[in-house]
ZAMARGU-4260 file (C-alpha; in steps of 0.2 Angstrom, whole numbers, plus 5000, padded with zeros to 4 digits):
<rodrens>
0) 4934/4992/4981 | 4944/4978/4972 | 4959/4977/4963 | 4957/4958/4959 | 4969/4953/4973
5) 4964/4939/4984 | 4960/4949/5001 | 4954/4964/4991 | 4941/4954/4982 | 4935/4946/4997
10) 4933/4962/5006 | 4924/4970/4990 | 4913/4956/4989 | 4907/4957/5007 | 4905/4976/5006
15) 4895/4975/4990 | 4884/4961/4997 | 4881/4971/5013 | 4876/4987/5004 | 4865/4976/4993
20) 4857/4969/5009 | 4853/4986/5017 | 4847/4993/5000 | 4834/4978/5001 | 4829/4981/5018
25) 4826/4999/5013 | 4816/4994/4999 | 4806/4983/5010 | 4803/4996/5023 | 4797/5009/5009
30) 4787/4997/5000 | 4778/4992/5018 | 4776/5011/5021 | 4768/5015/5004 | 4756/4999/5006
35) 4751/5002/5025 | 4749/5022/5024 | 4748/5028/5006 | 4746/5046/5013 | 4763/5045/5018
40) 4770/5045/5001 | 4756/5055/4990 | 4769/5069/4988 | 4781/5057/4981 | 4770/5045/4971
45) 4755/5047/4960 | 4740/5036/4963 | 4745/5024/4948 | 4762/5022/4956 | 4753/5018/4972
50) 4742/5006/4964 | 4756/4996/4956 | 4766/4996/4972 | 4751/4988/4980 | 4747/4976/4967
55) 4765/4969/4966 | 4768/4970/4985 | 4769/4952/4989 | 4780/4948/4975 | 4792/4962/4979
60) 4792/4956/4996 | 4794/4938/4992 | 4809/4942/4980 | 4818/4955/4993 | 4817/4941/5006
65) 4824/4927/4994 | 4837/4941/4989 | 4842/4943/5007 | 4844/4924/5009 | 4855/4924/4993
70) 4865/4938/5001 | 4869/4928/5016 | 4874/4913/5005 | 4886/4925/4995 | 4894/4932/5011
75) 4897/4915/5019 | 4903/4910/5001 | 4916/4924/5002 | 4922/4921/5020 | 4924/4902/5016
80) 4930/4905/4999 | 4917/4895/4991 | 4915/4899/4973 | 4897/4889/4972 | 4889/4900/4985
85) 4896/4916/4976 | 4888/4909/4960 | 4873/4907/4968 | 4873/4926/4972 | 4876/4929/4954
90) 4862/4918/4947 | 4850/4927/4960 | 4856/4944/4954 | 4852/4940/4936 | 4834/4933/4941
95) 4831/4949/4951 | 4836/4960/4937 | 4823/4951/4926 | 4811/4952/4939 | 4814/4970/4942
100) 4813/4975/4923 | 4796/4965/4923 | 4789/4972/4938 | 4796/4991/4933 | 4790/4990/4916
105) 4772/4994/4922 | 4780/5009/4932 | 4789/5015/4917 | 4773/5023/4911 | 4771/5032/4928
110) 4788/5038/4933 | 4806/5042/4927 | 4810/5025/4925 | 4826/5027/4913 | 4835/5035/4929
115) 4832/5021/4940 | 4835/5008/4928 | 4852/5016/4924 | 4857/5016/4942 | 4852/4998/4944
120) 4861/4994/4929 | 4876/5003/4936 | 4875/4994/4953 | 4873/4976/4946 | 4888/4979/4934
125) 4898/4983/4950 | 4892/4968/4958 | 4896/4957/4943 | 4913/4965/4941 | 4917/4962/4961
130) 4910/4944/4960 | 4920/4940/4944 | 4936/4946/4952 | 4931/4935/4966 | 4928/4920/4955
135) 4943/4922/4945 | 4954/4922/4960 | 4946/4907/4969 | 4951/4896/4954 | 4969/4898/4960
140) 4965/4896/4979
</rodrens>
């Protein structure tokens, strides 16, 4: 995605942020489906997991919506070579990771949480790498 050159970093930032937006939209759809019609997800989730999702539905939807707003700011920052907007995306990603671990801690007793935690850590690490390269290069622009 990025070899820390100007155009590559911009492109990588855009690609990673768009993928992040798509994942947020998919999560929002899945949360809504599991809340409105739990029978559709009973094969995949047990009752404890469904109750956990329903308990934190509003928090999850609000945080995903705020995340989409910060993703838009990150895309605008990449297009305009604006470091401050990219930093906003990084700050929200850190907040999002904290919220995810807090939210996911209750779910950890009910499911295979270590696998999803590892995947989230890998995805966030990729985000930070791409955004760090972009910020490093934007100092010289």
